[in-house]
Structure formats: structure tokens, C-alpha cells
DODO-167110 format. One record per residue (C-alpha): x, y, z; residue in three letters. Coordinates in pm, whole numbers, padded with zeros to 5 digits, always signed. Layout:
# DODO-167110
XYZala;...
This chain:
# DODO-167110
+02032-12719-19138unk;+02145-12458-19442unk;+02396-12196-19425unk;+02340-11910-19712unk;+02643-11668-19782unk;+02584-11292-19902unk;+02809-11267-20115unk;+02734-11038-20405unk;+02854-10700-20348unk;+03136-10590-20546unk;+03357-10498-20245unk;+03423-10124-20340unk;+03530-10067-19951unk;+03799-10289-20026unk;+03945-10123-20295unk;+04210-10230-20508unk;+04210-10545-20383unk;+03879-10610-20578unk;+03900-10432-20889unk;+04040-10774-21078unk;+03875-11030-20763unk;+03557-11078-20581unk;+03568-10978-20209unk;+03517-11320-20119unk;+03835-11492-20265unk;+04002-11246-20205unk;+04345-11421-19981unk;+04334-11375-19612unk;+04685-11495-19506unk;+04756-11671-19894unk;+04367-11858-19870unk;+04071-11701-20040unk;+03883-11561-19746unk;+03584-11774-19847unk;+03721-12070-19684unk;+03738-11898-19370unk;+03353-11911-19344unk;+03300-12234-19568unk;+03505-12403-19205unk;+03310-12195-18943unk;+03011-12401-19137unk;+03095-12710-19180unk;+03249-12684-18815unk;+02906-12674-18693unk;+02767-12984-18860unk;+02626-12791-19191unk;+02695-12983-19529unk;+02487-12762-19779unk;+02598-12403-19813unk;+02366-12157-20050unk;+02625-11881-20221unk;+02470-11568-20300unk;+02637-11394-20614unk;+02648-11093-20819unk;+03001-10959-20893unk;+03216-11192-21099unk;+03068-11473-20987unk;+03242-11723-21226unk;+03558-11673-21056unk;+03398-11792-20735unk;+03211-12113-20886unk;+03547-12198-21092unk;+03712-12174-20730unk;+03489-12393-20544unk;+03259-12632-20805unk;+02999-12858-20664unk;+03191-12811-20331unk;+03289-13186-20357unk;+03641-13131-20348unk;+03590-12969-20002unk;+03331-13201-19869unk;+03013-12984-19918unk;+02725-12932-20120unk;+02751-12541-20247unk;+02457-12428-20438unk;+02491-12035-20657unk;+02180-11787-20689unk;+02380-11539-20937unk;+02165-11165-20924unk;+02247-10975-21262unk;+02133-10674-21031unk;+02197-10673-20639unk;+01841-10703-20479unk;+01990-10614-20120unk;+02055-10881-19844unk;+01694-10937-19762unk;+01633-10943-20173unk;+01892-11238-20179unk;+01743-11418-19972unk;+01445-11453-20108unk;+01634-11499-20481unk;+01766-11840-20329unk;+01405-11897-20165unk;+01329-12250-20362unk;+01646-12377-20210unk;+01580-12292-19900unk;+01391-12570-19721unk;+01413-12464-19364unk;+01590-12284-19112unk;+01917-12130-19256unk;+02247-12010-19084unk;+02315-11682-19281unk;+02645-11495-19274unk;+02716-11167-19435unk;+02999-11248-19712unk;+03276-10985-19520unk;+03288-11135-19162unk;+03602-11335-19033unk;+03523-11496-18733unk;+03602-11778-18456unk;+03279-11805-18345unk;+03127-12108-18276unk;+02817-12165-18478unk;+02696-12479-18363unk;+02609-12278-18038unk;+02424-12006-18188unk;+02221-12222-18348unk;+02136-12451-18060unk;+02037-12140-17861unk;+01846-12006-18180unk;+01622-12365-18043unk;+01601-12299-17735unk;+01483-11982-17766unk;+01264-12073-18061unk;+01263-11737-18232unk;+01214-11634-18582unk;+01546-11490-18658unk;+01863-11464-18413unk;+02125-11207-18482unk;+02449-11217-18292unk;+02609-10926-18188unk;+03001-10864-18141unk;+03237-10607-17960unk;+03356-10313-18236unk;+03616-10040-18129unk;+03390-09850-18419unk;+03026-09901-18375unk;+02965-09597-18538unk;+03050-09753-18875unk;+02846-10083-18809unk;+02466-10111-18678unk;+02322-10117-18327unk;+02076-10356-18196unk;+01827-10269-17975unk;+01653-10485-17728unk;+01487-10524-17390unk;+01605-10700-17094unk;+01528-11056-17212unk;+01767-11005-17557unk;+01427-10935-17772unk;+01489-10723-18047unk;+01261-10408-18046unk;+01426-10192-18301unk;+01799-10083-18497unk;+02012-09825-18590unk;+02239-09850-18866unk;+02530-09662-18836unk;+02454-09445-18521unk;+02599-09128-18402unk;+02720-09074-18136unk;+02463-08972-17869unk;+02274-09297-17998unk;+02565-09507-17943unk;+02469-09715-17631unk;+02766-09964-17600unk;+02993-10115-17838unk;+02813-10414-17896unk;+02666-10410-18316unk;+02492-10662-18528unk;+02822-10875-18642unk;+02614-11042-18924unk;+02562-11368-18841unk;+02199-11460-18816unk;+01925-11777-18784unk;+01647-11758-18990unk;+01317-11954-19001unk;+01214-12001-19371unk;+00887-11837-19338unk;+01019-11521-19284unk;+01078-11537-19680unk;+00697-11434-19683unk;+00743-11113-19589unk;+01021-11030-19849unk;+00852-10827-20125unk;+01003-11006-20480unk;+01158-10831-20723unk;+01264-10505-20536unk;+01584-10387-20350unk;+01516-10498-19999unk;+01707-10548-19664unk;+01746-10698-19349unk;+01809-10421-19084unk;+01663-10156-19248unk;+01311-10301-19416unk;+01243-10666-19357unk;+01399-10688-18921unk;+01190-10366-18867unk;+00891-10469-19002unk;+00920-10814-18864unk;+00895-10647-18545unk;+00652-10403-18565unk;+00425-10723-18663unk;+00510-10850-18311unk;+00781-11104-18441unk;+00999-11290-18211unk;+01385-11146-18280unk;+01651-11214-18070unk;+02021-11133-18006unk;+02296-11341-17901unk;+02636-11187-17719unk;+02968-11314-17802unk;+03316-11205-17709unk;+03447-11489-17932unk;+03704-11322-18203unk;+03584-11179-18491unk;+03635-10923-18785unk;+03406-10683-19044unk;+03668-10650-19366unk;+03493-10331-19478unk;+03846-10135-19578unk;+04215-10204-19675unk;+04331-10145-19308unk;+04037-10415-19187unk;+04151-10683-19492unk;+04532-10610-19339unk;+04445-10681-18936unk;+04278-11000-19048unk;+04599-11054-19253unk;+04760-11014-18861unk;+04472-11241-18690unk;+04509-11501-18954unk;+04926-11449-18807unk;+04923-11445-18459unk;+04656-11783-18453unk;+04383-11594-18353unk;+04173-11747-18617unk;+04233-12095-18695unk;+04305-12213-19074unk;+04102-12312-19297unk;+04237-12751-19330unk;+04079-12835-19706unk;+04206-13008-19915unk;+04466-12826-20199unk;+04478-12479-19981unk;+04801-12306-19867unk;+04987-12491-19542unk;+05272-12266-19364unk;+05551-12484-19354unk;+05933-12397-19237unk;+06117-12141-19548unk;+06464-12236-19622unk;+06593-11864-19660unk;+06931-11770-19740unk;+07199-11778-19419unk;+07215-11366-19403unk;+06778-11318-19437unk;+06540-11331-19145unk;+06181-11399-19102unk;+05992-11467-18789unk;+05823-11712-18677unk;+05465-11594-18761unk;+05544-11467-19104unk;+05349-11716-19434unk;+05580-11745-19737unk;+05429-11935-20020unk;+05680-12237-20093unk;+05758-12140-20494unk;+05851-11755-20389unk;+06218-11659-20421unk;+06383-11500-20127unk;+06743-11361-20161unk;+07002-11275-19970unk;+06995-11018-19652unk;+06614-11032-19691unk;+06386-10952-19325unk;+06059-11057-19336unk;+05829-10994-18972unk;+05469-11041-18968unk;+05417-11065-19326unk;+05222-11276-19612unk;+05384-11321-19923unk;+05164-11485-20179unk;+05259-11748-20440unk;+05557-11730-20689unk;+05666-11378-20540unk;+06050-11248-20592unk;+06204-11048-20329unk;+06550-10963-20369unk;+06840-10850-20163unk;+06815-10624-19940unk;+06425-10619-19880unk;+06267-10533-19547unk;+05861-10659-19546unk;+05706-10530-19229unk;+05417-10591-19125unk;+05216-10642-19483unk;+05027-10821-19757unk;+05206-10930-20083unk;+05023-11098-20311unk;+05101-11369-20588unk;+05356-11263-20907unk;+05502-11005-20699unk;+05883-10861-20703unk;+06071-10665-20497unk;+06353-10535-20615unk;+06697-10455-20394unk;+06677-10226-20112unk;+06322-10204-20132unk;+06134-10120-19800unk;+05777-10198-19759unk;+05567-10133-19368unk;+05196-10144-19281unk;+05111-10218-19628unk;+04939-10400-19904unk;+05045-10511-20270unk;+04831-10656-20539unk;+04903-10922-20745unk;+05149-10906-20985unk;+05307-10571-20928unk;+05625-10428-20934unk;+05811-10282-20661unk;+06151-10099-20751unk;+06522-10054-20652unk;+06526-09874-20294unk;+06125-09832-20354unk;+06029-09755-19966unk;+05667-09780-19932unk;+05485-09645-19597unk;+05212-09706-19380unk;+04866-09705-19505unk;+04948-09754-19909unk;+04756-10001-20086unk;+04863-10093-20446unk;+04635-10280-20715unk;+04702-10536-20951unk;+05022-10491-21164unk;+05110-10147-20977unk;+05468-10062-21094unk;+05661-09840-20865unk;+05952-09683-21013unk;+06323-09692-20838unk;+06407-09505-20555unk;+05984-09382-20535unk;+05842-09317-20162unk;+05444-09369-20119unk;
């Protein structure tokens, strides 16, 4: 079985983290996000992956190449104009030769995908959708189904009176190849709004499989922060592909303190009287005297001058936070941002 990752979106909901970096390779826990998905697929026994791209595809292709460095075979399809989630599937049709596992490109999960595939085969379904719990189902898609788990309909971004429970469409599917015949060529077409309802209307067998395993939909900066925290807490295993960041003990000055959860890249410079708690600090960052970084993410090449304070925030690449700057809860700074000394955000 092959896998298809729908990774063509601009990631505008994740701005400013995606202004210069495609969402699939924005770092989570100092590792480009796409590797978490590739790791899940490889553990499920899948060795051949198709990436459906549109926005800044070159950055992703240069990082992954043909996949041979990671024990995978990676193919690419690139849409000049995005054709929707189902349209992307149709574009990849020449590479799809049988049942295919499909992942939305913004799903971080610890789900055992081999069990999802096994369940699909046992039920002999045309499509299997995975349901997970969410504390904000109104932002996602609700699956309507009968007592046997057979899907009868969908409600995208349901209103309060349409909510039945906290189970939502996770964005993980197993699909038989024949569904490609139901996708029109050359038009914008989605899975949830057009393809699946149309298939159900013609009596196709689409089933839903529930899982309580971890997942996170990274669709805004706050969820991005939460995904990093979940990695730090061990809720998501780190991918172990060659060349990726690996957490190691960091040799701090005696006056500085870092908790056991935090990730600091070995190339960083950490000065005296620094406090780091529940934080991710990327490659070649410079953290000067008396800085406090709590519940935050700092991407590569950034500098925090003496006395800066960062709490529940994210800092992009190559930023400079001036002396005694305070960055409060919910601030997200784009790449190359400079914050003047003594500023408060």
C-alpha cells in the first residue's frame, strides 16, 4: 500500500510561521513537521509515499529528495493551482495503483496506522475515515453514521445545534483506487463536501473508525505551540530518521537552569542566569544573560538579549529581541523580526 500526504496548502492559518516556510516543514520540536508523518507511515509498513504539493514545493523537495536517505520512496505531484483535497487525489492518479492511505498535511498523530489499514480491509469498505476526539469540534468536520459505523453524511464546521458529541473527522483515510473515477478532472473538488457525499448518495460503503490515540490538528499558531508541548511531554514519539535533531543534555553555565523536558539545539549559545522551561530552542540561537524562556518556541538563528522574557509565544527564524524585552502570552513573531530594547508585546 502507498500513502498520499495532502501537503499543498499555503498554511495561511499558521501565519506568520509559514510566511517563508511551507507548513509541512515548519519545525515541531526542532524537527520539520513532515517527518512525524513519514515516521508514522514507515511504522505502518508503508515504504512508498506521494506528496501532493503546491506552495513552495522546492523547499520540501530539496529537504526530502527521493526519500532514499530515509528508507522511503517519495514521489511528488505539484499543482500550479490547488484543486482541493479530492482534486489533489485526481492529480496523483497516475501514481496510485491500489488502496491508498491518505493524510491531511497538518495532522500530528500517534495513531497506529497499520490497525486502520487492517480495519479497512476487514470491513471491505470503499473508504475508511478515522474519527478522533476534539475540544473544538465546531472548527472541524462531524461525521454522521449509523449503528454499524457506516457513514451517512458530513457536516463541515457544524453549528452548536448540529453537534452530537466531540468526535470529528481527523483527516486520515484509507481509500480504494476506484474512487478516482468519481473525481472530475480539472476542477476544484473536495473530499468532504463533494466526493464523499456523492459516493454515499450512490450507496458506496464508507465507514468511520474511532480512535482515542493522540492527534492534533495544527491549524493555527496556538495549536502549533500545543503540538510542540505535546512533543516535549512525550505524547508523540520523535522520528528517528538519520540527520534529524536528537535531544541531548546541554552544558549550561552553573547559574543557568533548564528543565528536563526542554529541547535546545547543541549549536546554541546560552549565557549566565538563564531560565528555560518547557521550551524548544532551535539551531544557532543566542540566549544572553538573565533571559527567561517559558512555554515557548524559538526558531533557528534568533537572539534574545539580556533580560528578555518570553512566555507562551513563538519566535521565528533570525529574530532579535532587544534588552529587557517582554513578550507575553499569545505573541507570534515572524522571521527576521526585531523588537527594540525594553519593548512589551
